[in-house]
N, C-alpha and C positions, 0 to 999 in steps of 0.2 A: 145285491152287491155287498160283498163282505166288507165290514168296517175295519179299516186299518188301525192298528194300535200305534198311537203316537210314539215316536222314538224319543228317549230322554236326551236332554241337552248335554253335549259332551262337556266334561269338566275342563277347567282351566289347564290342568296338568296334561290332559289328552290333546287339547288344542296346541299347546306348546310343543308336545312331543312330535306331533305330525309336522310342525313347521321347522323343527330342528334337523340339520344335516348330520351325518355321522360324526362330523367334527364338533358338533355341539353348538354351531353358530346358526341362527335363524337364516333360512335361505334368502328371504327378501332383504334382510339387513346386510347379509354378506354381499349380495348383489349391489346394494346401494353403496356399501363401503368401497367395493371395487370400482364402481362407476365414479365415485368421488375422487379416488386416487388417480384413476386414468384421466379424469377431467383436469385435475391439478397438473399432472405431468404434461398433458397436451396443451395446457394454458401457456407453458413456457417452451414447449417443443412442438414442431410440426408433426403431423401424423406419420410422415415418412421423411427420412433423411438420406442424403447421399452417402454412400459408403466411404467415399474419399474424405468427407468432412469428419468422419469418426476416427481417423487415424490420430493416435496420440502425438505423433511427431508434427502434426499441424497445429493443434490447439494446446497440446500438453496438459489439457484438463485444468488450466489455470483459473478459468472463470468458475467452474464447479468447485475447485479447491478453495477459492475465496469464500464462496457461499458456505462450504463445510466449516471453515474456520470461524466465520461469523456465528454459525449455529453453536459451535463449541464454546465460543466466547460468551454467547448469551446464556447458555446453560451453566457454565462454571461461574459466570459473573453473578447470577441470581443466588447461587449457593454462598459465594463469598460475601455478598451484601448482607445476608442474614447473620453473619458473624463479624461484622465490621462496624465501627463507629467513626464517623468522619470528624474527629476532634483530636487536637494534639494535647497531650502525648498519647491519648488512649488508642489512636490509630496504630501506632507502632506496637503497643502491647497486644492489640487484637491480632496483628499479624503473627506475633510470637505464639499467641493462643491457637491460632489456626494451624500453624506449623507443628505444634506440640500436642494439643489435646482434642482437636476436632478430627473425627474419623475421616481418614484419607484427605485431611485438610491440606497438608503440604503438597500432595499429588495434584489436587485441584488447583491450588495456587500456581504450581509449576506449569500445569497444562494451560492455564489462563495466560500466564506470562509469555510462554514460548509461542503459543498460538497467535498472540497479539503481535509479537515481533515477526513471526513468519508471514503474517497477513500483509505487512508492509512490503516485504520482498515479493510475495506472490502477486500483489496488486500492481507493483511496478513492472514485473515481468509480463503480466497480462497486458498492460498498456503497450509495452514494447512489442509483444507479439502482434497485437492489433495494428500497431504502426508499421512494422516491417512487412506485413502482408497487405497493407493498404485497406484494411477492413474498416477504416473510419470514414471512408469516402461516401458520398451520397448513395443511398438514402440513410446511411448510418451515422451521419455527423452528429445528430442529437444524442445518440447513445455514447459517442465519444466524449461529448461535453459532460454527460452524466457520470461516465467512468472517471474522468479527471476530478470532478467534484467529489466523488466517493473516495478517491485517493487522498485528497486534502482532508476529508473527514476522518479517514483512517489514521492519518498523522495526528489529527487533533485528538482522537480517542486515545492513542498511545501516549501522547504528551500529557493529557489530563490524568491518565491512569498512572503515569510514572511517579507522580507525587504521593499517591495514596499510601504506600508503605511508611512514609514519614521517617525514612532513614537518611543518613548523611549523603549517600549517593543520589537519592531522589531530590533532597532539599537543594543541594548545590547545582545539580543539573537543571532544575527548574529555575533557579535563580539566574543562571547563565542564559538559559533559553528565553526567559521572559524579558531579559534586558534588551533583547533585540527589538522588542515592540517599541521601546522608548525612542528609537531612531525614526519612527514614522513622523514625517513633517507635520507641524502644527498641533496634531492631536496625540503625539506619541506619549507624553507624560500622562495625559488624561486617560488614554487607553490602557496604559500600564496600571494605573491605580484602579481602573474598573476591573481588569482581569485579576489582579492580585487582591483586591478588596482592601488595599492600604498601600503604604509606601514600599513595603517589602513582602517577601514570602512569609506567610504566617498562618494563623488558625483560619482567618477568613479565606485565604487562598485555598487551603485544603478543602473547605466547605464548597467554595465556588467550583473547584476542579471536580470534586465528587459529584456535584449536582449536574454539571455538564456531561460527565463521564457516564452517568447512569440514565440520563433522560434525553436531552436534546440530541446529542451526537448519535447514540445508537438508534434512536427512532428515525433520525434523518437517514442514516446508513441503510437500515432495513427497508425504509420507504423507497429510497432511490434504487436499492438493489432489486426490489420487487418490480418496479417500473422498468428497470434496466433489462431484466430477463424477459419481461413482456414485450419490450421494444425489439429484442432480438427475434422473437417469434413474429412480431408485426412486420419487421423488415425482411422477412423471408428466411429466417434462420441464419446459420453460419454461412460465411462466404465459402464458395467451393474452391478448395485448393487446386492450384495448377502448377505445372512445372514452369520454369523460366522461359521455355520455348513454346509453351502452350498458352496463347493469349485469347484464342477464339473459344466461344462457348460451345460446349459439347453436351451430350445427354448422358450423364453418369448414371450408374446403377443406383436405384433407390430401394431402401428396405424400411420396414415399419419401425417406428421408434420403440414401441413395446413389442418384444423384449430386447431387441438388438442393441439399442443404445442404453436403455435403463439398466440392463444387466452389467454393462461395462461401467456405468457410473456407480453402481452399487459396489462392485469389486474395488474400484478406485477409491471410493470413500472409506470403505472398511480398511483398506491397506494403509491409507494415510492416518486414519484414526489409531490404528495399532502402532504405527511408527511414532506418532506424537506421544502416545501413552508410554511407550518404551523409553523415549528420550526424556520425558518428564520424570520417569522413575529414576533415571540415572543422573540427570543434571538438575540441581536445584536452582530455583530462581534466586538472583542475587539479593542479599539483605545485609546491610552494614549496621553500624551502631545507630542509636536514635539520633535524629536530626539535632544539630547543635549550631545555631546561628553565629555563635562566637568563635567557632573553630572551622576555618575554611580549609579544605584540602588543597594541595598543590600538585598538579594543576586541577582547576575546577572546569569540568567539561560538560557540554550539553549532552543530551541523549544521542546515541550513535547516529540516528537518522538525521540529525541536525549538525553533525560534525563537519560536513562539507561547507555548510553555511558559516559555522564558527571559523573554519579555516580561511574563508574569504575575508572575514573581518580582520584577520591578521595582516592582510595584504592591501586592503582598500579602506578608504574613508567609510565610516559606518553607514552613512546614507547610501553610498554606492554598493557596498558589500552586502548590507542587510535588506535594503529596500529596492534599489534600482535594478540590480542584476536579477534577483529572484522575481521581481515583478515582470521584467521583460521575458524571462524564461517561462513563467506561468502563462502569460499572455500568448506567447508563441505556441505553447502546447495546446491551449484552447483554440487557437486560430488555424491549426494545421489543416483541418478538413476544408478550409475555405480558400487555400491557395495551392493545394496539392490535389487536383481534381481529375487526374487521368484514371479513368475507370478500366482501361484495358489490362492493367497489371494487378487488379484486385485478386487476391488469392495467391499471388506469386511472392514467395519469400525474397525480400530485398530487391523487388521490382524486376531485375534482370541479371544476367551474368555480369554485365558491367557494373550494376548496382552492388552486387556482392563484392566485386573487386574493390570498388570505392569504399565500401563499408570497412573492409579489412585495412585499407590504406588509412582511413580516418582514425580507426582504433589505434593503429600502430603509431601514427603521428602524435595522437593525444597522449599515449603512454610514454612517449619520449619527451615531448615538449612540456607537458605539465610539471613533472619533477624538475626539469631544468629551470623553468620559470620560477618555481618556488625557491630553489636554491639561489638563483640570481637575486630575487627580491629579498631573501633572508640575509644574504651576506654582501651583496654588491650594490644593488639599486637602493637609493635613498632620496626619493623625490623631494621630501620636505627639507632636507639638508641642502639640496642643489637649488631649490627655489624657496628660500626662506621668507621672502616677502609676499609670496602668493598665498591665497586662501587654501587651507588644507583640503577643502572639497575639490579644488582644482589640482593641486600638486600631488595629493595622495589619493585622488578619486577619479576624476574625469580624464586626466592625462594618462595614468596607467591603464585605464579602461580603453582609451583610444589606441594606445600602443599595442594592446592585445587584440583589439578588434580589427585594426588595419591589416595585419598579416593574414587574419582569417578571411577578410574580404578579398585580398589578393589571391589567397589560396583557392577560394571559391571560383574566382575569375579564371585562374589557371586550369582548374578542373573542367570548367565549362569549355574552354578553348582546346585544351590538349586532348581530353577524353571525349569531347563532343557530348558531354552529359546533358540530359534534358532537365527540366525543372524538378521533377520528382526525384531524380537521382541526386541532384544537388541538395535538395532538402534532406534526403537520407544521409548524405555525406556530412552536412553541417550538424544534424541531430546526433549522429553517431559520435562525432568529434566532441561535442559539448557534453554529452552524457558520459562518455568515457573520462573526460577531464574532471567532471564532478565526482565520479566514483574514485578517481585517484586522490582528489582533495579529501574525500571522506576517509579513505584508508590512511592517508597521511595523518589526518587529525586524530584518528583512533589509535594508531600503532606507533607513530613517530613523534608525537608531541609529548614531552615530559614536563618536569617542573619548570615553572615560568613560561610554559607553552613554547619552550625551545625545542629545536629539532634534535632527536637522538635516534641512533639505531636501536631497534627493539631489544637486542641482546646487551646493549650498553645502557639501558634505561636505569637511571638512579631510582632508589627506593622512594615511593611516593610518601610524602610527609602529610599526616593528618593533623 
């Protein structure tokens, strides 16, 4: 038998060359990367989705857009941190340095600022979409609670980040915003000192807000967001959209998530990223002069997303306007899934045809009644003058609240009897009315309040005095 010549051991270069694909990526590694990406996608998406649930007009992509904005904020935030010092007055000088001397620094700051503001709007719209389609009902009630908690954290992230430029706009907005905390019964003053790090907004406040803005709040948001998406998958994916006349379950067409849904998500994400970049190139983030505690602007306003709350303080006792009403509102939002339990209309926008009509009616009444009430309270109603011996908590707090709540209760009863509205339609009516009223309060606070927080038409607004 002829002895075989042993073959030489292939070199490392030859072994690598055999493993490489024409694209230059190791075949095994490329397969692993693809498997990892698909596993990640299928961790938050089912393997197949209903074609109806992929319609933009059902979800509007609001959940995915929120995740995209958080990703942009995380990336731009890391860059900004590397060029920022949380100390006054150096913080303001660093912002000027970022805008002037850091490559693309102003663009990155603009992108961070506008993405943060847009995130509030998108998160609110996402919760509204979930509410009006009934997608918060069992088994998705836990995810609703997580979504509301994330909205509160997003507001906290924006509020703490608002102070970081250390300019006049930020300083006085935070001064007004944090003053609301002092109205918390018993612990208000202690809580205010804890948040501010002293009796007023100062260097300690800047450091406190910076710490919360880059650590606890974003970690909590990303953690809850990850769990939120996993719960969507765990609860069976998105609710199946139905027309208002289609309340019985059917068997819709199903397609694979990859590539049918992922391709749409990629196009959506790229389009929004391009739009945000373009907007950030054209519209700079606001920056006024360096913070000056001795020079108060007139008027001093809270950040825009708290202007509805500041407007309430102009009409109610602080305990009622800043604590009782917001607490009732937040508690009501958290408890929605537990007293609106009709599963038949899940996936139906505004519950039914009657629900749509009632929503339009609620919005219309709120658009008319809210400005009328503000004008009456501004120029005619004067509860403290009419009841001089009464405690202001009663005369300017609980009595006006009762005067507003009573007509709303009577209106709800009328809706129930006249339109034969069921519980879910009545919940929809009340929620639409209150949300529209709050939007009107916010817009009035932003555009119609001038010096001394008096009412002015926007085109007659006096020049703001700094």
